[in-house]
Residue, then its C-alpha position, 0 to 999 in steps of 0.5 A: m500500500c502506498t502510504s502517501g496515497v492513503a495519507a492523501v485520501a485521509e487529507s481529502y476527507k477533512t472537508f467532507n460535508p455530511s449534510a451535502y453527502l446526504q443531500n446528494n445521495y439520500m434525497p430525490p431523485r435517488a431516494t424516491f420510494t415509488s419504485e425499485e427502479f430508484a437507487v435507494p429502494w433497490k439497496l433496501r431491497c437487497l438488504a431486506d432479502s438477505f436478512a429475510t433468509g434467516e441465515i444472518y444473525g447473532h450477537t454482534l454486527i459491525d457496520v464498517g464505515t457507517g458514514p452519516t447514514i443508518y438505512q443500511l442497518l434497518s433490516a439488520c436490527d431484527y437479527f442482532e443484539e448489538i450493532v456497532a457503527t464505525d467511521y474514520l470521521e468524527v463528524n460522521r460519528e457525531a451525526i449517528r450519535r445525534w440521531v441515536h439520542g434524538e438530539d438533532p430535531g432539524g437533522f436528516d429525516w430517515s423516516p421515509f427509509i424506515q417506513h419503506t423498509c417496514r413495507i418491503e419486509g411485510k411484517g406489519e411492524p410500525w416504523k416507529e418501533k423499528e426506529q426505536k429498536l435500531k437506536r437501542k441496539l446501536k450501542k457503540i459508535l467507534p473510530i475505525d481505520v480500514h488501512q490498519p491491520n487491526p482496524l478497530g485497535s483494542l476496541l473490539s473484544q471478539p469478532a463479529d457475527a456479521l459485517v455490513s459496509a456501504f460505499c466505504l472501502e472503494a471510496v477510501s482506497p487510492d488503488r485496487p491493491s489498497f482496496d484488497r488490503a482494506l478488505q483483508n483488514v476488515s475481515t479480521l473483525l469477522k468470525p470464521g463462517g460469518h457473513f459480510l454484506m457490502i454495497g458499493g459503487l461500480e465504475e466510479s472514480f469520484y464523488l462530491a460531498g460539499e467542498a470535498k471531491l473524493s476519489v474512488v477506486p473504479l471497480g467492476e463486478v469481476d473486481v469485486k468478486e475476485s477481491f472477496a474470493q482472494s480474501g477467503y470468502h464464498i460468494r452467496n449472492f451478487r446483484s448489480y444495479i445500472m444507474p439510469p440516466s435520470l439519476k446521474v445528477g453530476v454529484d459523482d460518475v458512478q455507473g452502477i451499484f453492486f451488492i454482495h453477500a459473502q460468507k467467510a470460510a469457516 
């Protein structure tokens, strides 16, 4: 791994603006809930379907690179006793803390995401109950550095039963070898036989978050599958979404989204 490359990535994130990031990716048109032709409902469906299999459960789930978002944890909260949010940036960890503690009344409104998840799960769960359940289970919000061999340092007592990660590793790695190493690093957080659900950008080279223009490692479907196979995973499910022209709104050059469910070798 090129240390200077990783340092440059860290420097570029100093101007990351969580509000701008949420505006760009989690408001209409991308977060339109009338159809799964839109990006956000597609992601929520991938996650809901995976947890609905009943195979992914346990005591602890770690979200690698939570960012300022909670949608990726909505279906997970039914299957784990404890959910650990992690992020490199304090501004993102603070955004999650404020949401959990209800300290940001003017903050981002996640209720449409929670309502949609409850609809597609079809359990008749009132969305407010799911919201409170996730807040209760988000017991830890920790700093993480995926470029370190031990990404959480001494903060984790035992490996997790499952990992989730959305738009993190490819967005903080200066090149493909760094992405592969980051995947191997975070895999140490997962117990043998554990499940890893990852969502990420396909063929993306940059995205905007306020003043910050962040570089991304462009990955194709084959790249993602190769990286997981080389890191000792069995790929259980892989889905891809082609970004329609109407959702290419100039905040990035992403061509699509991948979803992978992979199981670590026992």
